[in-house]
N, CA, C and O of each residue as an XYZ file, in Angstrom:
228
protein
N     140.367    117.531     89.453
C     140.652    117.831     88.165
C     140.162    119.382     88.077
O     139.098    119.830     88.505
N     141.190    120.077     87.424
C     141.100    121.414     87.285
C     140.065    121.831     86.087
O     140.248    121.082     85.128
N     139.114    122.720     85.863
C     138.410    122.847     84.893
C     139.320    123.739     83.660
O     140.059    124.662     84.004
N     139.222    123.488     82.746
C     139.593    124.108     81.541
C     139.123    125.655     81.057
O     138.077    125.847     80.438
N     139.728    126.347     81.302
C     139.492    127.825     81.082
C     139.515    128.245     79.863
O     140.575    127.900     79.341
N     138.540    129.097     78.829
C     138.587    129.728     77.863
C     138.769    131.018     77.714
O     138.655    131.625     78.779
N     139.007    131.666     76.809
C     139.403    133.360     76.793
C     138.125    133.552     76.323
O     137.608    132.751     75.544
N     137.476    134.700     76.789
C     136.198    135.289     76.317
C     136.508    136.910     76.422
O     137.127    137.421     77.355
N     136.031    137.532     75.435
C     135.939    139.164     75.140
C     134.583    139.602     75.659
O     133.601    139.417     74.940
N     134.476    140.064     76.630
C     133.161    140.746     76.793
C     132.974    142.247     76.033
O     133.836    143.120     76.124
N     131.991    142.380     75.435
C     131.315    143.924     75.096
C     130.223    144.596     76.077
O     129.418    143.921     76.718
N     130.283    145.826     76.115
C     129.271    146.488     77.065
C     128.549    147.270     76.214
O     128.960    147.723     75.146
N     127.253    147.457     76.792
C     126.289    148.638     75.585
C     126.921    150.096     75.975
O     126.518    150.922     75.156
N     127.629    150.582     76.785
C     127.935    151.613     76.844
C     129.625    151.712     76.297
O     130.564    150.961     76.560
N     129.580    152.828     75.526
C     130.984    152.752     74.532
C     131.970    153.301     75.760
O     133.105    152.825     75.711
N     131.737    154.142     76.751
C     132.683    154.456     77.416
C     133.205    153.422     78.642
O     133.923    153.678     79.609
N     132.564    152.144     78.229
C     133.197    151.054     79.184
C     133.671    150.394     78.212
O     133.018    150.091     77.213
N     135.009    150.071     78.437
C     136.136    149.138     77.386
C     135.838    147.657     77.856
O     135.722    147.106     78.951
N     135.753    147.182     76.260
C     135.917    145.630     76.663
C     136.854    145.202     77.368
O     137.871    145.837     77.646
N     136.494    143.695     77.838
C     137.703    143.162     78.807
C     137.546    141.690     78.290
O     136.509    141.208     77.835
N     138.945    140.960     78.461
C     139.330    139.618     77.898
C     139.364    139.269     79.482
O     139.858    139.949     80.382
N     138.715    138.047     79.569
C     138.515    137.159     80.746
C     138.565    135.626     80.012
O     138.037    135.157     79.004
N     139.504    135.082     81.080
C     139.484    133.585     81.052
C     138.724    133.099     81.925
O     138.838    133.438     83.103
N     137.839    132.246     81.531
C     136.747    131.566     82.419
C     136.116    130.180     82.098
O     136.100    129.975     80.884
N     135.655    129.293     82.755
C     135.488    127.878     82.496
C     134.133    127.991     81.212
O     133.888    127.151     80.346
N     133.446    129.254     81.450
C     132.007    129.393     80.600
C     131.499    130.826     80.408
O     131.852    131.821     81.042
N     130.596    130.744     79.409
C     130.214    132.481     79.304
C     129.346    132.883     80.396
O     129.406    134.100     80.577
N     128.627    132.330     81.119
C     128.053    132.876     82.627
C     129.097    133.398     83.293
O     129.197    134.608     83.495
N     130.231    132.253     83.815
C     131.313    132.789     84.498
C     132.166    134.037     84.302
O     132.652    134.783     85.152
N     132.236    134.085     82.824
C     132.824    135.418     82.160
C     132.342    136.805     82.386
O     132.976    137.808     82.711
N     130.758    136.596     82.078
C     129.742    137.658     82.313
C     129.774    138.262     83.834
O     129.763    139.469     84.077
N     129.819    137.153     84.886
C     129.841    137.474     86.242
C     131.217    138.112     86.578
O     131.198    138.956     87.474
N     132.190    137.884     86.096
C     133.402    138.447     86.346
C     133.530    139.614     85.774
O     133.635    140.539     86.580
N     133.562    139.926     84.566
C     133.208    141.177     83.727
C     132.726    142.068     84.556
O     133.506    142.832     85.124
N     131.461    142.130     84.762
C     130.562    142.830     85.336
C     131.239    143.158     86.690
O     131.554    144.339     86.834
N     131.505    142.327     87.679
C     132.269    142.702     89.119
C     133.470    143.463     88.681
O     133.563    144.519     89.308
N     134.565    143.249     87.681
C     135.593    143.939     87.691
C     135.409    145.319     86.841
O     136.449    145.973     86.781
N     134.282    145.889     86.169
C     134.067    146.838     85.838
C     132.975    147.871     86.449
O     132.753    149.021     86.071
N     132.381    147.178     87.453
C     131.393    147.841     88.318
C     130.136    148.097     87.784
O     129.334    148.881     88.293
N     129.972    147.545     86.915
C     128.328    147.388     86.124
C     127.362    146.039     86.477
O     127.562    144.927     86.966
N     126.406    146.651     86.041
C     125.356    145.231     86.527
C     125.584    144.477     85.117
O     126.099    144.883     84.075
N     124.928    143.048     85.512
C     125.165    141.932     84.322
C     124.377    142.448     82.861
O     124.748    142.265     81.702
N     123.168    143.151     83.367
C     122.435    143.507     81.954
C     123.322    144.885     81.011
O     122.982    145.233     79.880
N     124.294    145.404     81.670
C     125.050    146.166     80.848
C     125.872    145.837     79.779
O     126.408    146.606     78.982
N     125.946    144.118     79.856
C     127.035    143.593     78.895
C     125.718    143.097     77.895
O     124.552    142.727     78.031
N     127.182    143.465     76.284
C     126.245    143.825     75.312
C     126.473    142.337     74.802
O     125.428    141.796     74.439
N     127.692    141.517     74.694
C     127.614    140.652     74.078
C     128.997    139.813     74.738
O     129.767    140.598     75.291
N     129.387    138.541     74.772
C     130.480    137.892     75.451
C     130.862    136.683     74.139
O     130.060    135.766     73.960
N     131.920    136.762     73.416
C     132.766    135.920     72.431
C     133.745    135.113     73.096
O     134.359    135.423     74.117
N     133.826    134.220     72.540
C     135.156    133.184     72.412
C     136.068    133.997     71.855
O     135.773    134.649     70.854
N     137.148    134.060     72.356
C     138.524    134.542     71.627
C     138.935    133.407     70.788
O     138.997    132.316     71.353
N     139.215    133.470     69.591
C     139.607    132.497     69.034
C     141.197    132.576     68.445
O     141.664    133.680     68.167
N     141.648    131.884     68.348
C     143.470    132.312     67.964
C     143.287    132.303     66.221
O     142.689    131.375     65.677
N     143.844    133.382     65.478
C     143.888    133.700     64.208
C     145.488    132.525     63.716
O     146.609    132.584     64.221
N     145.139    131.844     62.922
C     145.792    130.820     62.240
C     146.485    131.332     61.151
O     147.420    130.637     60.751
N     146.251    132.415     60.549
C     146.867    132.646     59.258
C     148.019    133.726     59.845
O     147.940    134.681     60.618
N     149.019    133.168     59.172
C     150.219    133.792     59.275
C     151.007    133.572     60.285
O     152.092    134.149     60.359
């Protein structure tokens, strides 16, 4: 059975590092992928948010 993936947006402390959207099973996995893709340490991540669909409109 495949794990359900959720969309996460990861923000970094450094404003020069653009936020990145990641589909992952959980926030921990999203952090690991984001850090690897941006070439930063996991400590450089400021916040991880689940992207929710906007149902207005």
